[in-house]
N, C-alpha and C positions, 0 to 999 in steps of 0.2 A: 893648617886648619881646613884643608880640603878633604872632605869626607868621601869615602868610597862606599859602594853598596854594602860591602862586608861590615862596615862599622855600624850599620843600622840593623839592630837585632829584630827577630820576630816579636820579641816583647815590646819594643818601641813602636813597631807597626800597630800592634793591637792597642797599645796605650794611646797613640795619637788618634786612632779611629774611634775608640770608645769615649775618649775624654774631650773630643773636639767641641762639643756643645758647652763644656765647662770652661773653655778658654776665653778669658776676658780680652777684648780688644786692647792692643798695646798703645794706650793713649791716656793722657791725663789732661784735665781741663785747666786752662790757664785763663784767669780773668782778662777781659779785653782792655788791657792797659795801653797807654799811649806810647808808641815806639816811633822814633823819627818824626814826631809831630802828628801822628795819626793813630787812632785806635786800631788794634788788631782786628782783622776781619774774622768772620765766623770760622772759616776753615783754618785760621791761624791760632785759634784758641784750643785746639786739640793737638797736643805735642807728645813726642816720645822723650822720656827723661831717664836719667840713671835709676831713679826709683822704680820706674816701670820695668827696666831691664832686670833689676833685682827681683821684682815680682815674678817675672818670667823664669828666672833662675830658681825660684823657690816653689814653683808650681810643678807638681808631679807630672802633669801632662805636657809640660813644655821645657823642663829643665835640661833634658838631654840635648835640646837644640839651641840653647841660649846663645852659644858662641856664633851661630849664624846671624844673630840679630843685635849683638852687643855693639857698643860704640868702640871699645878699645881691645876687643879680643882678650879679655882678662882671663879666660880659661886656659890660655897657653902663654908661654914666655914670649915677651915682645921680641927678643932677639931671634927666636925660632921663627916667629911670624915674618919678621923682616927678611930673613934668609929665604923663606918660602916665596915671598913676593918677588925677590930678585931673580929667582930661577924660573919663574913661570913664563912659558913662551907663548901660550895661547890662552884666551879666555875659555873657561869651561863650556863644553858644547854638549847638546843632547846626545846620549849614548856613551859619553865618557864615564869612566869609573867614578870620577869625582862629581858628576852631575847629581844635584840633590834628588833624593828619593821622594816618592809620593808622600810618605808621612811628613817630610820636611815641607813640601809644598802645601799640604793640607794644614799644617801648623801655621805656616806663613799666612795663608788665607784667613784662618781663624783669628790670628793676631791683627790682621788688617781690619777685622770686623766684616769680612766679606769684601768682594770687589776684585778678586783675582780672576781674570778672564782668559781661558785657554784660547789661542788664536784659531779662528775659523776664517779662511780667506774669503774676501767679500764676494768673489765670483764662484764660490764652491758649488752653488746651486745649479750651475751649468754642467756639472760633471757627476759621474759616479766616482766617489772617492771615499776616503776614510771618514768624511763628515756626512755621508749618506748618499742616497740615490739622487740622480738628476731630477730637478723640479723645474719643469718648463715654464710654469707661471712665475716663479721666483726669478728664474734666469732672465725672462723677458723684462722684469722690473730692473734687474741689474743692468742689462743692456740699455734700457731707456734712461738710466740715471748715471751712467758711468762718467759722463762729462760734467756732472753737476757737483760743485764743490761741497755742498751740504751733505750729499750722499756719503762722501768720504770722511767728512768731519764727524759724522755720527757713528762711524765704525771705530772700534778700539784700536785697530792696527793698520787700516788701509791708508795708503799715501796717494797723492794726486798725480805722481809721475811714475808710471809702472815700470819703465825701463830700469830704474835704479833698484827696484825690488827684485828684478830678475825675470819679470813677466812669467812667473811659474804657475799662474792660475788666472789667465785672462778670460773675460767673458766672451762667449761665442754660442750661437745656436748650434753649430756643428763642432762637436768636441770628440768625435770618433777618432781614436788613435792618439788623443792628447791626454795629458794628465793634469791634475790639480794637486800641487804640493805647497808647503809653506814657503820654500825658497827663502827670500830675504825678509819675510815677515818675522817678527819676534815670536818667541815661543809662548809667552804670556804677556798680558797687559794688566796693570793695576788701574782700576777706575778710581782716580784720586778724588777724594772728598775732603781731606784735611792734611795738615802738615805731618802729623804722626805717621800717616801711611807713606809719605815721601821719605821720611827719615828711616822708617823700617825697611823700605825697599832699597834704599841706598846702602844701608848697613848689610842687608842680605846680599846684594850684588857685590859689594866690596869683600865681604868675608868669604863668600862662596866662589869668588873669582868669576862672576857672571858678567857678560856684556850687558850694559845698561843703555837704553835709548830713551829719548823724550819726545812725545808727540802731543801737540795740541790739535791743530786742524789737519796736519799732514801736507800743508802747502809748502813744499820744499823742492826746489829745482835740482837738488843734488842727492836726495835720498837720505838726509840726516836723521829722519824720523823712523827709519827702519833698520833692521839688523838681524841676520839669521841667528837663531838660537838665543836671542836676547830676552831680557826682561824689560818691558816698556812701561814708562810712566805716562798714562793717558791723562793729560792735564785739562782736557776740554770742558769738564763739568764743574769747575769752580769758577763762578761767574759774578762774584760780588763787585759792585761798583759803588764807591763812596764819593760823593761830592763834598769838598771841604772848602767852603766859601772864604773862610778866614784862617787858612792854614799858616802855621809858623813852624818851620823846620830847618834842617841844615842848609844854610846858604840861601834861603828863599822865604819870603813872606807874601802871601797873596792867595788867590783862588787856585785850587788844585783838585786833582782826581786821584783816588787810590783804586787801582785796577787789579783784580785777581788774574792769575795766569791764563785762565781759559777764555777770557773775553776776546772777542774778535773786533776788527777795525770798525765795522759798521755799528756794533754795539757801543763802542766808545764814542763815535760821532753822534749817535742818537742821544746818549746820556749828556754829552756836552751841550747839545742843542737844547735839551730840556731845561738846562740850568743857564741858558743864555751866555755860554762861553764857547771858545774855540780851542781845539787842540791839534797838534800835528800828528800825522799818521800816514799810512800807506794808501795807495790808490785802490788796491784790490780789497774789497769788503770782506773776503773770506780769510784773510790773513790773521793769524793770532797776534795780538798787539804786544803783550808784555814780554814774550820770549824772543823768537827769532827776528822779528821786525826791529825791535828796539836794540837788541844786542848786535844786530848787523849794521846799526847806524841810523836807519830809518829815513831813506830818501822819500820826499813827500811834496804835495802840491803847494805847501806854504813855505817852501825852502827859501824863496826869495824875500820873505818877510821875517821868518823865524829860524831859518837854518835847518839843521838836521833834527829829527825827532829825538835822538839820543841826547841832544843838548839840553833837553827840557826835563830830564829825569832828576828828581830830588833825592830819591832813596829807593832801594830794593829791599825786600825781604826774601831771603834765599835759604836753601839747604845746601850745605857744602859737602864735599866728598867724605868727610868724617861723620856725616849724619847730623851735624849740628845746625840749628835754625838761627841765622844771624842776620843782622842789618848791614847793608853796604851803603854808605853815604860819604859825604865830605868829612863827617865827624867820626864815622865808625867804619873800620876796614877800608880806608880810602884807596888802597891799591886795587882791591877787588872791585870797588865802585868804578874806578877808572877803566878797568878792563871790560866790565860788563856793558859799558856804554860804547859799543862799536867794535869790540874785540871778538865778536862772533858768539853764536849760541851753542849750547850743548856741551860745553867743555870746561867752564869754570865753576858752575854751580847750577842748581835747579831754581829758576825764578818762581817764587810763589806769588808775589805781588810787586807792583811798582807804583810809586807816587810821581805824578807828572805835573808840571806847571800848566795852568789854563790861562787863556788870553781872552780879551774882549771879543765880542761879535764883530764881524767886519763885512763890508760889501765885497761882492765878487761879480765880475762879468765873465760869462762863458760864451764861447763862440766856436763855430766850425765852418769849414769850407774844403773844397777839393780842387786841386789844380792837377791836370794831367795832359797827356799828349793826344787825347781823342778830339779835342776842339782846338788844338794848337799844333803847330809843327813841333818836332822834337827840339829844334833849336829854341823856339819860343818858350817851350816848357822849361828848358834848362835856364833860360834867361830869367824867367819868373822865379824859379827855384833859387837861382843865385841871389836874387834880390832878397828873398826870404832869409838866406844865411847872412846877407849883408847887414840886416837889422837884428841879427840874432842876439848879440851882446846888449844892444840898446833895450830890447824887449826884456831880456833876462834881468838886466839891472833895474828895470822898472817893476820887478817882482813877478813877471809873467812866467808861467810854467805851462809847457805844451806837451801834448801826447799825440804824436803824429806817426803815420806809417808811410814808408817809401818802398816802392817796388817797381817791377817792370812787366807786370802781367795784367791785362793784355798789352798795355803800353805804359811807358814811364808815368808814375803818379806820385803825388804828395797829398795824402789824405789827412788834413788837420782834424782828427777826430774830436779832440777837446783842447781848446785854447782856454786857459784858466788864468784869470787876471785878478788876484786877490788885492783888496784894499784899493780898488778902482771903482769909480762911478762910470756911468756911460759916457760922460763928457771926457773924463781923463783918459779912458780907454780909447775912445774915438780919436782923440788928438794924437795919441801915441801911434796907433796903427794906420792912420789914414795915408801917410806917405807910401806905405807898401802897396796899398790898393790903388792909389793914384798912379803909381808906376805901372802897374798891370794895365790899367785903363789907357794910359798914355802910349803904351807899346802894343795895344790891341791883343793883349794876352787874356784869354777868357778863362773864367772859372767854370768847371763842369758842375759843381754844386756851389751856389752862391754863398757869400759870406753872410751868416746869420749870427746874431748876438743877443744875449739876454742878461739883464741886470738882476742880481739876487741880493737880498739883504742879510744873508748869512752864509757861512761856509757850508753848512749842512744842506741848504737848499741847492746850492751850486753843485755840491758833490752828488746829491741824488739825481740831478739832471745830467750828470756825466758818468763817472765811473760807477756810481750807485745803481745805474740802470744797465750796466754792462754785465753780461752773463759770465765772462771770463771762463770759457770752457777749458776743462783740464781732463786728465785721464787718458791723454793721447800718447802714442808711442811712435809717432812718425817723424820725430825730429829730436835733436839735442840742443838745449839752450846754451846761450853764451851772451856776454855783454862787454862793453868798454866805456870807461869814463874818459872823455876828451877834454882837456883843460882849455881855458879861455885863451891861453897863449897861442893855441893853434889857430884862433881866429884873429889874432893880432900879429903874430910873427911868421906863421906858416899857413896863412889863409889859402893861398892858391893851391898849395900841395894838399891841404886838407879837403878843400872843395873838389879838387880833381879826384881824390879817393872816394868821396861821396858819389860823384858822378860815375866813376868806374864800378863801384860796388853795385849800384842800382842797374846800370846799363848792362852788366854782365849777368843779370838775372838774380842777383842776391836781394835781400830785403832787410829792413830793420824797423823796429818800433823806437822812435826817437823821443827824447824829452829835452827841451832846452830850459836851462835853469841856472841860477847863480846863487847857491846857498850862502847866505850871509853869516857872519860870525855873530851869533845871538845866544844869550844865555851862557851856560858853562861849557865852553868848547875845549877845556882841558880834559880830553877823554880819548878813547882809542879809535874814534872814527877815522877811517882811512883819509889821510891828508889830501888825497886826490879830490875828495868831495869839496874841499874848501876853495878850490880854484876851478871847479867844474863849469863848463859851458854847455856841453852836449853829453848826454848819457843815452846809450842805445842798447836795446836788447835784440839779438838776432838769433839765428839757429842754424843748424846744419841744413843742407839742401834737401828740402822736403820731396823733391822729385827722385832722390836716391832711395834705394831699398834700405829699410831699417829693420827688417824682420828677423834677421839672424845675427849671431855674434860676428860672423865674418863681414856681413853688410854694415853693421854698426862700426866696426873698425875702419872700414873704408870711409864711411860718412864722417866719422870723427877726425880722421886724418885730413880730409878735405876741409872740415871746419877749422882745425888748428892751423893748417898751412896756407889755405887759399882765402879763407874768410877773415880769420882773426889776426893772422900774422901781419898783414899790411897795416892794420890799425895799431898793433903793438909797435910797429916801426915808426908810424907817424906820430904816435902819442905814447912814448916810452915812459916807464915809471920814473926814471931820473929827470924827466922834464914835466912831471905833473900828471901823467896818465895813470890809469889803474883799472881795477875791476871791482864791481859791487859783489860782495861775497854771497849775497842772497839770491841772485838770479844768474848764476855763473855756469860756465862749463866745469864739470867735475874733473876734467883733465886739463884745467888751465895751466899753461906753462909758467914756471916760477911763481906759483900761487902765493907763497909767503910774501913776496914783494908786491905782487899785483893786488892782493886782497888787503894787506895790512900796511903797505906803504911806509916801511921803515920802522914800524912799531913792533915788528915780530919779536925781536930780541927781548924787549921789555915784557911783552905779553907772555913769552915763553917762561921767563923767570917767575911771573905771577902764577902761571899754570903749575909749575913745579912746586911752588910754595903751597898752594891751596889744594892741589890734587897730586901728591907725590907718586901715587901708585896708578895713576891714569884710570881712575874709576870711570871718568867721563871720556868718551871718544865720539867724535863725529868726523866724517870725511872732510878733508881740507880745513878742519878746525885747528886751532893752536894745539900743538903737541901730537897731531895725527901722523906726523912723519915718522914717529916711533912705532907705528903699527901698520899692518896691511890686512885687507880683507882678501882671503884666499878663495876667490870666486871662480877660478879657472879662466877659461878663455871666453869672456862675455862681450868683447869688443870695446867696451868702456868699463870704468869702475862701477860696480854695483855693490849692493850690500848682501848679496846672496852667497855667503861663504863664512868660514870661520875667521874670527879676528885674532891675529897673532902678531907678536913683536917682530919687527924687521930685524 
């Protein structure tokens, strides 16, 4: 079913061009019936059906192309189709004989009802390129906004971590001798506004053997939202939020929210606050809520009270690899439901909406302080830091979640940016933390920034005072991210060894952003969340050495080697997977060693079986996602894995 240029006649070109205005969008209206306990949202009431495919087959303007868009490839024998699938070695790439011709793309756009967007790299205004001459005013705007998440969210194909795109069109005032090309950006994006468009795009990608990627905000540390030569589903513009105060659905009765796939974390928190409820979600406000965050498990500031965000999902509405719109819940497709809650995004189905439990409003105390060696001796600093880790588990078990930075420049420091104590009053918080500060005072250990704390009567107020006010700069290419989940056993049975590694890590010039937490078992924990989270005490995000050169593939390879061998390996050794350690798959190194075990913690075999059942031809691919070991991105020598290359079977 893979067409060549020769199969498209001059007649079909003329027909597609002349009849495009008469092509009706490939969608049928479905009344907003109740599914999984909640009415369909507006974008879910426009769907692709077999009747619509029949209409395409009977329309003179579209019938020649119907097999691109059908559910079952009924125009060719199933056996022939299966054989073709088995021998395909690479996804179709621009310039290949089988790449769909312009009349096919034009027909696709017409059937979408408009919304097919050819990619223009976000920084192209800084270059003389195929997209026009350099525009200094527009280029200045790009440079001014390139570290702003909202700037990339509002672009159909841009992602927030340019190394993984391939850095083929980076903004610069001086671009003489440089070029701007698509690189790892997809070829086209669909501005999704309804389910029918998602179904049509998935059918098109499957039948034409196109690479398919999914983007909401582009907030991905590994480049999963990008892919050279791909068709992208840009989900960011479906924004419905429904509050369901008396929800009754699979396995749950109580207040809930139904969220469309384009909603961000801040938008969810705002909606919950308006309705006097609390929900679990990420710390970064620019993260898409329903897709990567939830499907990655959803580590969150309320973990000590409510566990992981994925534990609170009641149901998903998704489009699967066969183009069908289905429900995934305890009662409907339970295996898919299990996998989507923690088994990773971009590989099982396209999430259209999610229903989540909502909880009562709660008090939160927030605090901050800085301890460093500028007002103390190095020994006194480490004595105070040791006391902090001494009370680590006690604080975590009391529900506290912290967000702190440790480093060694210009002197060793522990910056408690945000200490977040949900379900605490000022009295209970003070009683809990006073022994730590009393120890510092008793040993003449001084805080560089004094301990300040504020009581809030809601999660949203506390969030806005902490992460909600954080700019979270992105768009940088001077480091490679990585992380590690360290279990509580390390603070019970291997404490001296673990603390010695913390001290060695910081003293040798490395850094990390640490979270201390104890995610409790709350809600439905029978899901694919990495088991390492269930016994987590310390989670930290670090990166390659920023003092190293990262500007070339050769330099990236050196920086990545140092990251894997000198920064991460000691942590793998002290917190191995078989003893409860692991890696969060959403803020990870794209070159993580033994990623199946580190990311999925023993669930990989089951997840792989579910992947093969629901997506037997690997319509969905994302780097380090379940099933990705069957594919490789042939990006040449980039230093680390990027998405700037053809996707081919291993």
